[in-house]
C-alpha positions as CSV (number, residue, x, y, z in Angstrom):
1,M,14.1,-0.9,48.2
2,K,14.6,2.3,49.5
3,R,16.4,2.3,53.0
4,K,17.5,6.1,54.6
5,I,20.3,6.7,56.6
6,A,20.4,9.5,58.7
7,V,24.4,10.7,58.8
8,I,24.1,12.8,61.6
9,L,27.0,12.4,63.9
10,V,26.5,13.6,67.5
11,L,24.9,16.7,68.3
12,L,27.0,18.4,71.2
13,L,25.3,20.2,73.2
14,S,27.8,22.6,73.7
15,L,28.0,23.5,70.2
16,S,27.3,26.9,69.9
17,V,26.1,28.1,66.3
18,F,26.2,31.9,66.7
19,A,28.8,33.7,65.5
20,T,30.9,34.9,68.1
21,S,33.9,37.3,68.4
22,C,36.2,34.6,67.6
23,G,34.7,34.3,63.6
24,A,31.5,32.0,62.1
25,Q,30.3,29.4,63.5
26,K,31.6,26.2,62.0
27,V,29.1,23.9,59.9
28,D,29.8,19.9,59.7
29,A,28.6,19.3,56.4
30,T,27.6,15.3,57.6
31,E,25.6,17.0,60.0
32,L,23.8,18.8,58.0
33,F,22.5,16.0,55.3
34,T,20.8,12.9,55.2
35,I,22.1,10.5,52.9
36,E,19.7,7.9,50.6
37,E,20.6,4.5,49.5
38,N,18.6,3.2,46.9
39,G,18.4,-0.2,44.6
40,L,19.7,-3.6,45.2
41,D,23.5,-4.3,45.6
42,G,25.0,-3.9,42.3
43,N,22.6,-1.5,40.8
44,G,21.7,1.1,43.6
45,S,22.8,4.8,43.9
46,V,22.5,7.9,47.1
47,E,20.9,10.9,47.2
48,F,21.2,13.4,49.3
49,E,18.4,15.8,51.3
50,L,18.9,18.3,54.0
51,D,18.1,17.1,57.5
52,L,15.2,19.0,58.5
53,E,15.8,18.6,62.4
54,Y,19.4,19.9,62.3
55,A,18.9,23.0,59.9
56,L,16.2,24.2,62.0
57,K,18.6,24.1,65.2
58,L,21.1,26.2,62.8
59,V,18.1,28.6,61.8
60,L,16.5,29.2,65.3
61,A,19.2,28.8,67.5
62,G,19.3,30.8,70.5
63,S,15.5,31.8,69.6
64,K,13.0,31.7,72.8
65,K,10.2,30.4,70.3
66,A,12.4,27.0,69.6
67,K,11.7,24.7,71.8
68,D,8.3,25.3,70.6
69,L,8.2,24.6,67.4
70,D,7.6,21.6,65.2
71,P,10.7,21.1,63.1
72,E,9.2,19.6,59.7
73,E,6.2,21.9,59.4
74,E,8.8,25.1,60.5
75,L,11.0,24.3,58.5
76,R,9.8,23.3,55.6
77,A,8.0,26.5,55.6
78,L,11.0,28.6,56.7
79,M,13.4,26.6,54.2
80,T,11.5,27.6,50.7
81,K,13.0,30.3,48.4
82,G,12.0,33.3,48.9
83,S,9.9,33.2,52.1
84,S,12.2,34.5,54.7
85,D,14.9,36.9,55.4
86,N,16.8,34.8,57.8
87,P,20.0,34.9,56.4
88,V,20.8,31.2,57.6
89,V,18.2,30.2,55.4
90,N,19.5,32.1,52.3
91,Y,22.6,30.4,52.8
92,L,21.2,26.8,53.4
93,N,19.3,27.5,50.2
94,S,22.6,28.1,48.5
95,I,24.9,25.0,49.2
96,S,24.5,22.4,46.2
97,F,26.3,19.4,45.9
98,D,27.7,17.0,43.3
99,I,27.6,13.1,43.6
100,Q,30.6,11.8,41.8
101,N,31.0,8.3,40.5
102,N,26.7,7.5,41.7
103,G,25.0,4.9,40.0
104,S,25.5,0.6,39.8
105,L,26.7,0.8,43.2
106,S,27.6,-2.1,44.8
107,N,27.9,-2.5,49.0
108,G,32.2,-1.6,49.8
109,D,31.8,0.9,47.1
110,T,32.5,4.7,47.4
111,V,31.4,8.0,46.3
112,Q,32.9,11.3,46.5
113,I,30.1,14.4,47.5
114,I,31.3,17.8,46.6
115,L,29.7,20.8,48.4
116,D,29.5,23.9,46.7
117,D,28.1,27.3,48.5
118,D,27.9,31.2,48.4
119,P,30.6,32.6,50.2
120,V,28.5,36.1,50.2
121,L,25.6,34.4,51.9
122,A,28.2,32.6,54.2
123,K,29.3,35.3,55.6
124,N,25.8,37.3,56.3
125,A,24.9,34.2,58.0
126,K,28.2,34.1,60.1
127,M,28.5,30.4,59.3
128,Q,31.3,28.3,57.3
129,I,31.0,24.2,56.2
130,E,34.3,22.5,57.7
131,R,34.5,20.3,55.0
132,K,33.5,20.3,51.5
133,E,34.9,17.1,50.1
134,F,34.0,13.5,52.0
135,T,33.9,10.3,50.6
136,Y,30.6,8.2,51.8
137,T,31.4,4.2,51.6
138,I,27.5,2.1,50.5
139,K,27.1,-0.5,53.1
140,N,23.5,-1.0,53.4
141,L,22.1,-2.1,49.9
142,Q,20.3,-4.8,50.2
143,V,21.3,-7.8,48.2
144,A,19.5,-9.0,45.1
145,E,17.9,-12.5,44.5
146,I,18.2,-13.5,41.0
147,Y,15.1,-14.7,39.4
148,D,14.1,-17.1,36.8
149,A,11.2,-16.0,34.4
150,F,11.8,-18.8,32.4
151,A,12.6,-21.4,35.5
152,N,9.0,-22.7,35.7
153,V,7.2,-22.2,32.1
154,E,7.6,-23.7,28.6
155,P,6.1,-22.4,25.2
156,V,2.9,-24.3,23.9
157,F,2.7,-24.2,20.3
158,E,-0.6,-25.2,18.9
159,G,-2.7,-25.2,16.0
160,D,-1.1,-25.2,11.9
161,N,2.3,-24.1,10.5
162,K,1.6,-20.6,9.4
163,A,-0.7,-19.9,11.9
164,A,0.0,-21.1,15.3
165,F,-1.3,-20.1,18.4
166,I,1.8,-19.0,21.2
167,Y,1.4,-19.6,24.9
168,M,4.0,-20.2,27.9
169,D,2.7,-22.8,30.1
170,V,3.4,-21.4,33.8
171,L,4.0,-24.5,35.7
172,S,4.3,-21.9,39.0
173,Y,2.3,-18.9,39.9
174,D,4.4,-17.7,42.2
175,M,5.2,-14.4,40.7
176,P,7.1,-11.7,42.9
177,F,6.3,-8.9,40.9
178,Y,4.1,-8.3,37.7
179,Y,5.4,-10.1,33.9
180,I,4.2,-11.2,30.7
181,Y,6.1,-12.5,27.9
182,E,6.0,-11.7,24.4
183,F,7.1,-13.4,21.2
184,Y,9.1,-12.5,18.6
185,D,10.7,-14.2,14.8
186,S,14.4,-14.7,13.9
187,E,13.9,-11.6,12.6
188,G,13.0,-9.4,15.6
189,N,9.2,-8.9,14.6
190,R,6.5,-9.4,17.2
191,L,4.6,-12.3,16.7
192,D,0.8,-12.4,17.2
193,D,-0.1,-15.0,20.3
194,F,-3.0,-16.0,18.3
195,D,-2.2,-16.5,14.5
196,A,2.0,-16.9,14.7
197,K,3.0,-17.3,11.2
198,V,6.0,-19.4,11.9
199,S,6.3,-23.2,11.4
200,N,7.7,-26.6,13.0
201,G,11.7,-26.1,13.3
202,D,11.8,-22.1,13.4
203,Q,13.5,-20.3,16.0
204,I,11.2,-17.9,18.1
205,T,12.0,-15.6,21.2
206,A,10.3,-15.1,24.0
207,K,11.0,-12.0,26.6
208,V,9.9,-11.1,29.6
209,I,8.3,-7.7,29.3
210,Y,8.2,-6.1,33.1
211,D,9.0,-3.2,35.4
212,E,12.6,-3.1,36.2
213,E,11.9,-0.8,39.1
214,A,9.2,-2.9,40.6
215,A,11.5,-5.7,40.6
216,L,14.1,-4.2,42.0
217,N,11.5,-2.6,45.1
218,A,10.7,-6.4,44.8
219,G,14.7,-7.4,45.9
220,Y,15.0,-9.2,42.2
221,V,16.6,-9.1,39.3
222,L,16.6,-11.1,35.9
223,K,18.6,-14.0,35.2
224,E,17.7,-13.7,31.7
225,E,15.6,-11.3,30.1
226,E,14.5,-13.1,26.9
227,K,15.1,-16.9,26.0
228,T,15.4,-18.8,22.1
229,Y,12.8,-21.6,21.6
230,T,12.3,-23.9,18.8
231,V,8.8,-24.3,17.5
232,K,7.2,-27.7,17.3
233,N,4.1,-29.7,17.4
234,L,2.1,-28.0,14.6
235,K,0.2,-29.5,12.3
236,E,1.6,-29.8,8.9
237,Y,0.0,-29.6,5.4
238,E,1.2,-30.2,1.7
239,E,1.8,-26.4,1.0
240,L,0.6,-25.1,-2.1
241,D,3.1,-22.0,-3.7
242,A,1.7,-19.1,-5.6
243,Q,3.4,-19.8,-8.8
244,T,1.8,-23.5,-8.8
245,I,-1.8,-22.0,-7.7
246,L,-1.2,-19.3,-10.8
247,D,-0.7,-22.0,-13.3
248,S,-3.2,-23.6,-12.8
249,I,-5.6,-21.1,-13.4
250,E,-7.7,-20.9,-16.6
251,F,-9.7,-18.4,-17.7
252,T,-13.6,-18.3,-19.4
253,Y,-14.9,-15.5,-21.4
254,D,-18.4,-14.2,-22.0
255,G,-18.8,-11.9,-24.7
256,A,-15.8,-10.3,-26.1
257,A,-13.4,-6.8,-25.7
258,P,-14.4,-4.4,-25.1
259,Q,-17.6,-5.7,-23.3
260,L,-15.8,-8.9,-22.0
261,R,-17.0,-10.8,-18.3
262,I,-14.1,-13.0,-17.4
263,D,-14.1,-15.8,-15.0
264,A,-11.7,-17.8,-13.2
265,H,-11.0,-21.6,-12.1
266,S,-8.3,-24.0,-11.1
267,T,-7.2,-26.8,-12.8
268,L,-6.1,-28.4,-10.0
269,D,-7.7,-31.3,-8.1
270,E,-11.2,-31.2,-7.4
271,K,-10.1,-31.4,-4.0
272,I,-8.0,-28.3,-4.1
273,S,-9.9,-26.1,-6.2
274,E,-13.4,-26.5,-4.8
275,N,-11.8,-24.9,-2.1
276,L,-10.1,-22.2,-4.0
277,L,-11.7,-18.7,-4.0
278,I,-11.1,-16.7,-7.1
279,D,-11.5,-13.2,-7.4
280,V,-11.0,-11.2,-10.8
281,E,-11.6,-7.6,-10.7
282,P,-12.8,-6.4,-12.4
283,Y,-14.5,-8.9,-14.3
284,S,-16.8,-6.7,-17.0
285,G,-16.8,-4.1,-19.4
286,L,-13.2,-4.9,-20.3
287,N,-11.3,-4.4,-23.4
288,I,-7.9,-4.8,-25.0
289,G,-5.0,-2.7,-22.9
290,D,-7.0,-3.0,-19.7
291,T,-5.4,-4.0,-16.2
292,V,-7.2,-6.8,-14.0
293,E,-6.2,-7.9,-10.8
294,I,-6.4,-12.0,-9.8
295,T,-6.6,-12.3,-6.2
296,V,-6.5,-16.2,-5.2
297,S,-7.4,-17.0,-1.3
298,S,-9.2,-20.0,0.1
299,Y,-11.6,-22.1,2.7
300,S,-8.4,-22.7,4.9
301,Y,-10.3,-25.7,7.2
302,F,-11.8,-27.1,3.9
303,L,-8.5,-27.0,2.4
304,K,-6.6,-28.4,5.6
305,E,-8.8,-31.1,5.6
306,E,-7.8,-32.1,2.7
307,G,-4.0,-32.4,3.6
308,Y,-3.1,-28.9,1.9
309,S,-2.8,-25.1,2.3
310,L,-1.6,-22.1,0.8
311,A,2.2,-20.7,1.4
312,E,0.4,-17.3,1.1
313,D,-2.8,-16.4,2.7
314,E,-3.9,-14.4,-0.1
315,I,-2.1,-14.7,-3.5
316,T,-2.4,-11.3,-6.3
317,R,-1.7,-10.8,-9.3
318,E,-1.7,-8.2,-12.1
319,F,-2.1,-8.8,-15.5
320,T,-3.0,-6.6,-18.7
321,L,-5.5,-7.8,-21.3
322,T,-3.7,-8.1,-25.2
323,E,-5.3,-9.2,-28.1
324,D,-3.5,-13.2,-28.4
325,M,-5.1,-13.7,-24.6
326,V,-8.8,-12.9,-24.9
327,P,-11.8,-13.0,-27.4
328,Q,-12.6,-9.6,-29.5
329,Y,-15.8,-7.9,-31.3
330,I,-14.4,-7.1,-34.8
331,S,-13.4,-3.3,-34.8
332,S,-12.3,-2.8,-38.4
333,L,-12.6,-4.7,-41.6
334,E,-8.8,-4.1,-42.5
335,N,-7.0,-6.8,-40.2
336,L,-9.7,-9.3,-41.3
337,D,-7.8,-12.3,-43.3
338,D,-8.9,-14.0,-46.0
339,E,-10.5,-17.1,-44.0
340,V,-12.7,-14.8,-42.0
341,K,-13.5,-13.1,-45.0
342,D,-14.8,-16.7,-46.9
343,L,-16.8,-17.3,-43.5
344,I,-18.5,-14.2,-44.1
345,E,-19.2,-14.1,-47.3
346,T,-20.6,-17.8,-47.3
347,E,-23.2,-16.8,-44.7
348,I,-24.4,-13.5,-46.5
349,E,-24.7,-15.6,-49.7
350,Y,-26.9,-17.9,-47.7
351,S,-29.1,-15.2,-46.3
352,L,-29.5,-14.0,-50.0
353,E,-30.8,-17.7,-51.8
354,K,-33.4,-17.4,-48.9
355,A,-34.5,-14.0,-49.9
356,E,-34.2,-14.7,-54.1
357,E,-36.1,-18.4,-53.3
358,S,-39.0,-17.0,-51.5
359,Y,-39.6,-14.1,-54.4
360,K,-39.8,-16.7,-57.3
361,N,-43.6,-17.1,-57.0
362,G,-47.0,-15.5,-55.6
363,N,-47.1,-12.0,-54.9
364,K,-44.7,-10.1,-52.7
365,M,-43.6,-6.6,-51.7
366,I,-41.4,-4.6,-53.5
367,N,-40.5,-1.1,-52.8
368,E,-43.3,-1.4,-50.3
369,E,-46.0,-2.4,-52.8
370,S,-47.6,-6.0,-53.7
371,H,-46.5,-7.3,-56.7
372,Q,-46.5,-10.8,-58.9
373,V,-43.3,-11.7,-59.6
374,K,-42.4,-13.0,-62.3
375,N,-38.5,-13.2,-62.2
376,I,-35.8,-11.9,-60.4
377,E,-32.4,-11.1,-61.5
378,A,-29.2,-9.5,-59.1
379,K,-27.2,-6.9,-60.5
380,G,-24.6,-7.1,-57.6
381,L,-22.9,-5.8,-54.5
382,E,-24.0,-1.9,-54.5
383,K,-22.1,-1.0,-51.3
384,V,-20.9,-2.4,-47.7
385,Y,-20.9,-0.5,-44.6
386,F,-19.3,-1.7,-41.2
387,I,-20.5,-0.2,-38.1
388,Y,-19.0,0.2,-35.0
389,P,-20.2,2.1,-31.4
390,K,-18.6,5.5,-31.0
391,D,-16.5,5.3,-27.9
392,S,-18.7,7.6,-25.6
393,V,-21.5,4.6,-25.6
394,I,-19.4,1.5,-26.3
395,Q,-20.0,-0.2,-22.9
396,E,-23.6,0.7,-23.7
397,V,-24.7,-0.6,-26.9
398,Y,-26.3,-4.6,-27.5
399,D,-25.1,-4.9,-30.6
400,I,-21.4,-4.2,-30.8
401,N,-20.1,-4.4,-35.0
402,Q,-22.1,-5.3,-38.0
403,I,-21.0,-5.4,-41.4
404,G,-23.7,-5.1,-43.8
405,F,-24.4,-5.3,-47.5
406,L,-26.7,-4.0,-49.8
407,Y,-27.6,-5.5,-53.6
408,K,-29.1,-4.2,-56.0
409,Y,-32.0,-6.5,-58.0
410,E,-34.3,-6.3,-61.1
411,I,-37.0,-8.1,-60.2
412,E,-40.0,-8.9,-63.1
413,V,-43.7,-8.4,-62.4
414,E,-47.1,-9.2,-63.7
415,D,-47.1,-6.4,-66.4
416,G,-43.5,-7.1,-67.8
417,K,-42.5,-4.2,-65.8
418,K,-39.2,-4.5,-63.8
419,L,-38.1,-2.7,-60.9
420,E,-35.4,-1.9,-59.5
421,T,-35.2,-2.7,-55.9
422,Y,-32.6,-3.7,-53.3
423,F,-32.0,-6.3,-50.7
424,Y,-30.0,-5.4,-47.1
425,T,-28.5,-8.3,-45.1
426,Y,-26.4,-8.0,-42.8
427,V,-23.7,-10.0,-40.2
428,F,-23.4,-8.4,-36.5
429,N,-21.3,-9.3,-33.0
430,L,-19.0,-10.6,-35.3
431,I,-15.8,-12.1,-32.6
432,L,-12.5,-13.2,-33.2
433,D,-11.0,-15.3,-30.5
434,P,-7.3,-15.6,-30.9
435,E,-7.0,-19.2,-31.2
436,L,-10.6,-20.1,-32.8
437,G,-10.6,-17.3,-35.2
438,L,-14.0,-16.3,-36.3
439,L,-16.8,-17.6,-33.5
440,T,-19.6,-18.4,-35.9
441,S,-21.8,-19.9,-33.3
442,E,-21.4,-16.2,-31.9
443,A,-22.5,-14.6,-34.8
444,K,-25.9,-13.1,-35.6
445,I,-27.4,-12.9,-39.7
446,G,-30.4,-10.2,-40.5
447,D,-31.8,-8.5,-43.1
448,S,-34.4,-5.9,-44.6
449,E,-36.7,-8.7,-44.6
450,Y,-38.3,-7.2,-48.2
451,F,-36.9,-6.2,-51.1
452,E,-37.0,-2.1,-50.7
453,T,-36.0,1.0,-52.2
454,K,-32.5,2.3,-51.6
455,E,-33.4,5.3,-50.1
456,Y,-35.7,3.2,-47.6
457,I,-32.7,0.9,-46.7
458,L,-30.4,3.5,-46.1
459,E,-32.9,5.4,-43.7
460,N,-33.7,2.2,-42.0
461,Y,-30.8,0.2,-41.3
462,I,-28.0,2.8,-41.3
463,D,-28.5,6.3,-41.0
464,N,-30.8,5.5,-37.8
465,N,-27.6,3.7,-36.5
466,K,-25.4,7.8,-37.1
467,E,-26.3,8.9,-33.4
468,H,-24.2,6.1,-31.4
469,Y,-22.0,4.3,-34.1
470,T,-19.7,4.9,-36.7
471,I,-20.2,4.4,-40.1
472,T,-17.5,3.4,-43.1
473,E,-18.9,3.0,-46.5
474,L,-16.9,0.5,-48.9
475,D,-17.4,0.0,-52.4
476,K,-16.5,-3.9,-52.4
477,F,-15.7,-6.3,-49.2
478,R,-12.4,-7.6,-50.5
């Protein structure tokens, strides 16, 4: 609210504004300026500005044209600095003032006004301000009306714990100025009105957001700008904390490191576990030492239908794969214990027995020729080969490992001739589980099918793997 008070006392028509032989013309500062009171009682201030009509009389005093001039239009042009050589204009433009104790004023308060002018310009204009200090008493500020923005409203809390919809139910829409409400938690963080992370019993603060100047112009000051409320009426569910969820996670593995695939599920009650989303990234091509991240979220609507909710919208944890956690393909013969070696030898012996049995009768292929077999005699293990993929192709090859056994035989054929020959049998894709040991159900076995020359077996079963595999040759298995 602004009210302009013209402090022009009485302009005596007999006052001469020209310098006379008696000296400089006296100028009354209270007539030269207009005082403007702004704001409301208790929050007021004052402003000064030149009284155009009085100033114009000073500038054009005695001029024959004065009566034909419009004060507003002409003086605004004349009082523009640099627009005139008129000494009175220059002098008036030089006057400045300082208002002391200005601001937060109430009716009855006083302000001290101190004027300052340029003595040289005053002399040129033949003018002199009579008083350069005077007091002004505030008396016309409008008394503000106290407005309570919380008198006709109440907060409404809808939805669930940690997922609340908050708004103010306005019981009366008689708002003398525009304002809205914002909500903050106990730590001062702005809450999302449509998804507030609060629970029953929490303290929140509602703040009035408004334009203070607009309120003052309307004649109001707020009784209070914020108010604290207690959250209530939200639906509550049994809350599942992060540790409970993580402790319930079990992993299932497909394959083994370094080509391990991981899946995960929760062992909690089905009405909970069926409404959980468990994601593992990365989930494939994993090796010992790799870090994976597990993320658990939920179908929140359906989980709440069962009476539960997650303490966190999303639970994320990282963990590193270690040898005692996951199955892995055998990558070296050095760490195989006797039990595992016993199992492998059992498979190899079974393969050899089948081959020998199949060659006891009839015509058979020996060293790529057909012969009538009379007798077959094993001469023992010739070599052991361990085959494992090179790092560059370890994620691309199909068969991960192989332990091959090259056995030497002597076979007597139809004319009594004894042929030196070899049989190659091998186990591959051998997986060691940290709890179950060798997974015999996952292992596979193969052989050369026929008794062949040593050169043939080396070319077709050993040398042809050298591009993608590292081959370790041993004289014995144990």
